[in-house]
N, CA, C and O atoms as a GROMACS GRO file, in nm:
protein
  360
    1MET      N    1   7.670   7.930   9.878
    1MET     CA    2   7.596   7.945   9.778
    1MET      C    3   7.672   8.064   9.762
    1MET      O    4   7.722   8.116   9.861
    2GLY      N    5   7.692   8.127   9.614
    2GLY     CA    6   7.719   8.316   9.599
    2GLY      C    7   7.809   8.353   9.736
    2GLY      O    8   7.782   8.468   9.771
    3GLU      N    9   7.880   8.307   9.800
    3GLU     CA   10   7.974   8.336   9.887
    3GLU      C   11   8.059   8.454   9.785
    3GLU      O   12   8.062   8.567   9.834
    4SER      N   13   8.120   8.439   9.664
    4SER     CA   14   8.219   8.506   9.638
    4SER      C   15   8.139   8.658   9.518
    4SER      O   16   8.194   8.745   9.451
    5HIS      N   17   8.019   8.630   9.540
    5HIS     CA   18   7.953   8.737   9.525
    5HIS      C   19   7.962   8.829   9.655
    5HIS      O   20   8.000   8.946   9.653
    6SER      N   21   7.924   8.762   9.763
    6SER     CA   22   7.941   8.863   9.896
    6SER      C   23   8.019   8.902   9.940
    6SER      O   24   7.998   8.950  10.051
    7ARG      N   25   8.144   8.909   9.892
    7ARG     CA   26   8.255   8.967   9.955
    7ARG      C   27   8.304   9.114   9.925
    7ARG      O   28   8.337   9.162   9.816
    8SER      N   29   8.302   9.170  10.043
    8SER     CA   30   8.323   9.308  10.021
    8SER      C   31   8.440   9.343   9.966
    8SER      O   32   8.513   9.249   9.932
    9LYS      N   33   8.491   9.494   9.940
    9LYS     CA   34   8.615   9.575   9.874
    9LYS      C   35   8.713   9.547   9.967
    9LYS      O   36   8.826   9.517   9.930
   10ARG      N   37   8.661   9.559  10.166
   10ARG     CA   38   8.731   9.563  10.266
   10ARG      C   39   8.786   9.406  10.249
   10ARG      O   40   8.908   9.390  10.239
   11GLU      N   41   8.697   9.290  10.246
   11GLU     CA   42   8.779   9.147  10.206
   11GLU      C   43   8.898   9.103  10.113
   11GLU      O   44   8.998   9.032  10.115
   12ILE      N   45   8.834   9.178  10.038
   12ILE     CA   46   8.924   9.162   9.873
   12ILE      C   47   9.056   9.250   9.913
   12ILE      O   48   9.160   9.221   9.853
   13LEU      N   49   9.060   9.325   9.981
   13LEU     CA   50   9.132   9.466   9.975
   13LEU      C   51   9.263   9.341  10.067
   13LEU      O   52   9.375   9.310  10.025
   14ASP      N   53   9.196   9.296  10.197
   14ASP     CA   54   9.257   9.245  10.262
   14ASP      C   55   9.341   9.126  10.224
   14ASP      O   56   9.453   9.104  10.269
   15GLY      N   57   9.266   9.040  10.123
   15GLY     CA   58   9.330   8.924  10.063
   15GLY      C   59   9.435   8.955   9.989
   15GLY      O   60   9.537   8.888   9.976
   16LEU      N   61   9.401   9.084   9.926
   16LEU     CA   62   9.468   9.132   9.832
   16LEU      C   63   9.624   9.144   9.885
   16LEU      O   64   9.716   9.115   9.809
   17ALA      N   65   9.642   9.181   9.997
   17ALA     CA   66   9.738   9.250  10.106
   17ALA      C   67   9.793   9.111  10.124
   17ALA      O   68   9.912   9.095  10.095
   18ASP      N   69   9.733   9.022  10.162
   18ASP     CA   70   9.810   8.904  10.178
   18ASP      C   71   9.878   8.852  10.080
   18ASP      O   72   9.996   8.816  10.087
   19ILE      N   73   9.812   8.846   9.994
   19ILE     CA   74   9.893   8.783   9.835
   19ILE      C   75   9.961   8.851   9.822
   19ILE      O   76  10.061   8.780   9.821
   20VAL      N   77  10.007   8.985   9.803
   20VAL     CA   78  10.101   9.072   9.807
   20VAL      C   79  10.237   9.049   9.884
   20VAL      O   80  10.344   9.023   9.830
   21ASN      N   81  10.212   9.064  10.036
   21ASN     CA   82  10.268   9.006  10.142
   21ASN      C   83  10.351   8.853  10.115
   21ASN      O   84  10.471   8.827  10.121
   22GLU      N   85  10.265   8.790  10.092
   22GLU     CA   86  10.359   8.686  10.074
   22GLU      C   87  10.422   8.621   9.918
   22GLU      O   88  10.471   8.511   9.893
   23ILE      N   89  10.395   8.740   9.830
   23ILE     CA   90  10.486   8.684   9.729
   23ILE      C   91  10.595   8.823   9.689
   23ILE      O   92  10.689   8.830   9.610
   24ALA      N   93  10.553   8.894   9.753
   24ALA     CA   94  10.677   9.072   9.725
   24ALA      C   95  10.729   9.063   9.866
   24ALA      O   96  10.847   9.099   9.870
   25GLY      N   97  10.674   9.022  10.001
   25GLY     CA   98  10.731   9.079  10.070
   25GLY      C   99  10.726   9.230  10.198
   25GLY      O  100  10.777   9.270  10.304
   26ILE      N  101  10.604   9.274  10.067
   26ILE     CA  102  10.567   9.397  10.156
   26ILE      C  103  10.425   9.363  10.265
   26ILE      O  104  10.345   9.269  10.261
   27PRO      N  105  10.432   9.487  10.366
   27PRO     CA  106  10.403   9.444  10.484
   27PRO      C  107  10.258   9.466  10.433
   27PRO      O  108  10.239   9.527  10.328
   28THR      N  109  10.170   9.422  10.496
   28THR     CA  110  10.010   9.396  10.498
   28THR      C  111   9.929   9.578  10.477
   28THR      O  112   9.846   9.614  10.392
   29GLU      N  113   9.992   9.656  10.585
   29GLU     CA  114   9.963   9.799  10.599
   29GLU      C  115   9.986   9.901  10.506
   29GLU      O  116   9.958  10.021  10.501
   30ASP      N  117  10.050   9.811  10.425
   30ASP     CA  118  10.125   9.922  10.302
   30ASP      C  119  10.043   9.871  10.186
   30ASP      O  120  10.076   9.930  10.083
   31VAL      N  121   9.952   9.786  10.167
   31VAL     CA  122   9.910   9.724  10.029
   31VAL      C  123   9.757   9.796  10.099
   31VAL      O  124   9.683   9.736  10.177
   32HIS      N  125   9.736   9.939  10.047
   32HIS     CA  126   9.614  10.056  10.064
   32HIS      C  127   9.543  10.051   9.959
   32HIS      O  128   9.563   9.951   9.890
   33MET      N  129   9.453  10.138   9.913
   33MET     CA  130   9.371  10.165   9.765
   33MET      C  131   9.428  10.229   9.730
   33MET      O  132   9.497  10.173   9.645
   34SER      N  133   9.456  10.342   9.740
   34SER     CA  134   9.536  10.452   9.653
   34SER      C  135   9.712  10.408   9.606
   34SER      O  136   9.779  10.462   9.518
   35ALA      N  137   9.751  10.304   9.688
   35ALA     CA  138   9.873  10.240   9.634
   35ALA      C  139   9.895  10.179   9.470
   35ALA      O  140   9.816  10.104   9.413
   36SER      N  141  10.023  10.232   9.412
   36SER     CA  142   9.992  10.181   9.283
   36SER      C  143  10.150  10.061   9.293
   36SER      O  144  10.258  10.060   9.353
   37PHE      N  145  10.079   9.978   9.199
   37PHE     CA  146  10.146   9.799   9.212
   37PHE      C  147  10.272   9.861   9.157
   37PHE      O  148  10.361   9.797   9.215
   38THR      N  149  10.319   9.932   9.094
   38THR     CA  150  10.503   9.962   9.057
   38THR      C  151  10.533  10.024   9.122
   38THR      O  152  10.628   9.988   9.190
   39GLU      N  153  10.475  10.158   9.147
   39GLU     CA  154  10.518  10.272   9.184
   39GLU      C  155  10.554  10.254   9.348
   39GLU      O  156  10.663  10.269   9.403
   40ASP      N  157  10.433  10.220   9.400
   40ASP     CA  158  10.443  10.187   9.563
   40ASP      C  159  10.462  10.089   9.645
   40ASP      O  160  10.496  10.088   9.764
   41LEU      N  161  10.434   9.986   9.556
   41LEU     CA  162  10.484   9.833   9.622
   41LEU      C  163  10.605   9.773   9.553
   41LEU      O  164  10.653   9.662   9.575
   42ASP      N  165  10.653   9.875   9.457
   42ASP     CA  166  10.765   9.822   9.381
   42ASP      C  167  10.742   9.691   9.349
   42ASP      O  168  10.825   9.606   9.381
   43ILE      N  169  10.611   9.653   9.272
   43ILE     CA  170  10.604   9.525   9.200
   43ILE      C  171  10.651   9.524   9.098
   43ILE      O  172  10.608   9.605   9.016
   44ASP      N  173  10.765   9.425   9.056
   44ASP     CA  174  10.780   9.414   8.902
   44ASP      C  175  10.674   9.352   8.815
   44ASP      O  176  10.567   9.321   8.868
   45SER      N  177  10.695   9.330   8.683
   45SER     CA  178  10.647   9.249   8.608
   45SER      C  179  10.581   9.118   8.644
   45SER      O  180  10.461   9.091   8.645
   46LEU      N  181  10.722   9.015   8.683
   46LEU     CA  182  10.689   8.909   8.749
   46LEU      C  183  10.642   8.861   8.851
   46LEU      O  184  10.607   8.746   8.875
   47SER      N  185  10.642   8.973   8.929
   47SER     CA  186  10.582   8.957   9.045
   47SER      C  187  10.428   8.984   9.044
   47SER      O  188  10.348   8.933   9.123
   48MET      N  189  10.402   9.064   8.952
   48MET     CA  190  10.234   9.090   8.945
   48MET      C  191  10.172   8.975   8.866
   48MET      O  192  10.052   8.950   8.873
   49VAL      N  193  10.263   8.900   8.784
   49VAL     CA  194  10.178   8.791   8.761
   49VAL      C  195  10.156   8.686   8.845
   49VAL      O  196  10.056   8.615   8.837
   50GLU      N  197  10.236   8.674   8.918
   50GLU     CA  198  10.209   8.556   9.049
   50GLU      C  199  10.073   8.662   9.126
   50GLU      O  200   9.968   8.599   9.143
   51VAL      N  201  10.071   8.752   9.154
   51VAL     CA  202   9.982   8.838   9.201
   51VAL      C  203   9.850   8.770   9.125
   51VAL      O  204   9.763   8.709   9.187
   52ILE      N  205   9.850   8.790   8.975
   52ILE     CA  206   9.705   8.796   8.940
   52ILE      C  207   9.660   8.670   8.935
   52ILE      O  208   9.540   8.658   8.958
   53VAL      N  209   9.752   8.521   8.898
   53VAL     CA  210   9.732   8.396   8.914
   53VAL      C  211   9.676   8.418   9.085
   53VAL      O  212   9.555   8.438   9.095
   54ALA      N  213   9.746   8.417   9.201
   54ALA     CA  214   9.698   8.379   9.295
   54ALA      C  215   9.577   8.472   9.343
   54ALA      O  216   9.527   8.445   9.452
   55SER      N  217   9.517   8.597   9.256
   55SER     CA  218   9.414   8.670   9.295
   55SER      C  219   9.314   8.589   9.242
   55SER      O  220   9.217   8.580   9.317
   56GLU      N  221   9.301   8.504   9.097
   56GLU     CA  222   9.254   8.411   9.056
   56GLU      C  223   9.216   8.329   9.116
   56GLU      O  224   9.098   8.293   9.124
   57GLU      N  225   9.315   8.279   9.173
   57GLU     CA  226   9.249   8.133   9.284
   57GLU      C  227   9.169   8.192   9.410
   57GLU      O  228   9.054   8.168   9.445
   58ARG      N  229   9.249   8.262   9.457
   58ARG     CA  230   9.187   8.292   9.601
   58ARG      C  231   8.975   8.379   9.580
   58ARG      O  232   8.863   8.356   9.625
   59PHE      N  233   9.042   8.479   9.483
   59PHE     CA  234   8.853   8.526   9.422
   59PHE      C  235   8.788   8.436   9.362
   59PHE      O  236   8.670   8.469   9.349
   60ASP      N  237   8.818   8.316   9.311
   60ASP     CA  238   8.720   8.260   9.192
   60ASP      C  239   8.701   8.384   9.108
   60ASP      O  240   8.598   8.449   9.124
   61VAL      N  241   8.807   8.431   9.007
   61VAL     CA  242   8.792   8.548   8.927
   61VAL      C  243   8.923   8.478   8.827
   61VAL      O  244   9.020   8.412   8.862
   62ARG      N  245   8.884   8.518   8.710
   62ARG     CA  246   8.940   8.557   8.571
   62ARG      C  247   9.001   8.653   8.519
   62ARG      O  248   8.922   8.732   8.466
   63ILE      N  249   9.136   8.691   8.510
   63ILE     CA  250   9.193   8.826   8.462
   63ILE      C  251   9.264   8.796   8.347
   63ILE      O  252   9.383   8.761   8.340
   64PRO      N  253   9.188   8.810   8.261
   64PRO     CA  254   9.241   8.817   8.098
   64PRO      C  255   9.368   8.878   8.092
   64PRO      O  256   9.351   8.990   8.139
   65ASP      N  257   9.482   8.864   8.061
   65ASP     CA  258   9.623   8.966   7.993
   65ASP      C  259   9.530   9.053   7.958
   65ASP      O  260   9.480   9.119   8.050
   66ASP      N  261   9.501   9.068   7.871
   66ASP     CA  262   9.428   9.227   7.827
   66ASP      C  263   9.417   9.308   7.930
   66ASP      O  264   9.473   9.417   7.939
   67ASP      N  265   9.317   9.240   8.040
   67ASP     CA  266   9.266   9.304   8.129
   67ASP      C  267   9.400   9.402   8.226
   67ASP      O  268   9.408   9.524   8.240
   68VAL      N  269   9.487   9.299   8.275
   68VAL     CA  270   9.601   9.301   8.353
   68VAL      C  271   9.685   9.472   8.395
   68VAL      O  272   9.710   9.535   8.497
   69ARG      N  273   9.705   9.490   8.232
   69ARG     CA  274   9.747   9.619   8.179
   69ARG      C  275   9.690   9.756   8.262
   69ARG      O  276   9.754   9.860   8.254
   70PHE      N  277   9.583   9.749   8.331
   70PHE     CA  278   9.455   9.833   8.372
   70PHE      C  279   9.448   9.840   8.494
   70PHE      O  280   9.358   9.909   8.540
   71LEU      N  281   9.530   9.781   8.576
   71LEU     CA  282   9.527   9.767   8.707
   71LEU      C  283   9.670   9.765   8.755
   71LEU      O  284   9.773   9.700   8.775
   72VAL      N  285   9.601   9.893   8.760
   72VAL     CA  286   9.751  10.024   8.792
   72VAL      C  287   9.763  10.027   8.945
   72VAL      O  288   9.862   9.983   9.003
   73THR      N  289   9.671  10.074   8.999
   73THR     CA  290   9.638  10.044   9.157
   73THR      C  291   9.566   9.914   9.260
   73THR      O  292   9.513   9.814   9.211
   74VAL      N  293   9.573   9.927   9.336
   74VAL     CA  294   9.514   9.828   9.439
   74VAL      C  295   9.370   9.881   9.433
   74VAL      O  296   9.276   9.803   9.452
   75ARG      N  297   9.353   9.986   9.413
   75ARG     CA  298   9.172   9.989   9.382
   75ARG      C  299   9.127   9.914   9.274
   75ARG      O  300   9.036   9.830   9.283
   76ASP      N  301   9.215   9.955   9.129
   76ASP     CA  302   9.171   9.888   9.028
   76ASP      C  303   9.166   9.733   9.011
   76ASP      O  304   9.103   9.664   8.931
   77ALA      N  305   9.267   9.695   9.128
   77ALA     CA  306   9.247   9.544   9.112
   77ALA      C  307   9.147   9.496   9.241
   77ALA      O  308   9.148   9.377   9.272
   78VAL      N  309   9.084   9.564   9.295
   78VAL     CA  310   8.993   9.526   9.407
   78VAL      C  311   8.864   9.592   9.315
   78VAL      O  312   8.817   9.489   9.266
   79ASP      N  313   8.829   9.639   9.294
   79ASP     CA  314   8.728   9.676   9.182
   79ASP      C  315   8.678   9.612   9.083
   79ASP      O  316   8.559   9.615   9.053
   80TYR      N  317   8.788   9.529   9.006
   80TYR     CA  318   8.815   9.466   8.916
   80TYR      C  319   8.745   9.292   8.958
   80TYR      O  320   8.672   9.227   8.882
   81ILE      N  321   8.793   9.249   9.098
   81ILE     CA  322   8.777   9.193   9.149
   81ILE      C  323   8.655   9.165   9.213
   81ILE      O  324   8.624   9.048   9.236
   82ALA      N  325   8.590   9.251   9.241
   82ALA     CA  326   8.464   9.314   9.314
   82ALA      C  327   8.356   9.249   9.226
   82ALA      O  328   8.274   9.164   9.260
   83ARG      N  329   8.374   9.314   9.099
   83ARG     CA  330   8.328   9.329   8.952
   83ARG      C  331   8.295   9.177   8.918
   83ARG      O  332   8.188   9.118   8.903
   84HIS      N  333   8.417   9.140   8.910
   84HIS     CA  334   8.437   9.010   8.829
   84HIS      C  335   8.441   8.859   8.892
   84HIS      O  336   8.484   8.758   8.836
   85SER      N  337   8.391   8.869   9.012
   85SER     CA  338   8.430   8.764   9.119
   85SER      C  339   8.338   8.650   9.074
   85SER      O  340   8.247   8.679   8.997
   86GLY      N  341   8.353   8.509   9.119
   86GLY     CA  342   8.267   8.438   9.064
   86GLY      C  343   8.262   8.433   8.953
   86GLY      O  344   8.189   8.337   8.928
   87ASN      N  345   8.317   8.505   8.810
   87ASN     CA  346   8.272   8.485   8.674
   87ASN      C  347   8.439   8.429   8.561
   87ASN      O  348   8.500   8.469   8.462
   88THR      N  349   8.444   8.319   8.660
   88THR     CA  350   8.554   8.259   8.545
   88THR      C  351   8.525   8.168   8.397
   88THR      O  352   8.592   8.069   8.365
   89ARG      N  353   8.438   8.210   8.336
   89ARG     CA  354   8.429   8.174   8.240
   89ARG      C  355   8.533   8.195   8.143
   89ARG      O  356   8.548   8.317   8.152
   90PRO      N  357   8.617   8.154   8.053
   90PRO     CA  358   8.697   8.177   7.973
   90PRO      C  359   8.677   8.291   7.859
   90PRO      O  360   8.766   8.312   7.776
   0.00000   0.00000   0.00000
């Protein structure tokens, strides 16, 4: 109970790095908090959709399309997931 709420930002970062590696082939060590998805990691819009879907499943979080545009850096995504994890209401 409450496991999703107890995730640290480090755990989220590590999980996100795994997802980015699986989807885009980016080495996990390149996925750091200040990295931009588009500029530094070269994630295109289609790959970003896959990253979002995988993140929703892995972290028990719902990321509405309107919020995706605010997830520019890895830090943005980690902070968003930390705030909303376990909150999957539509």
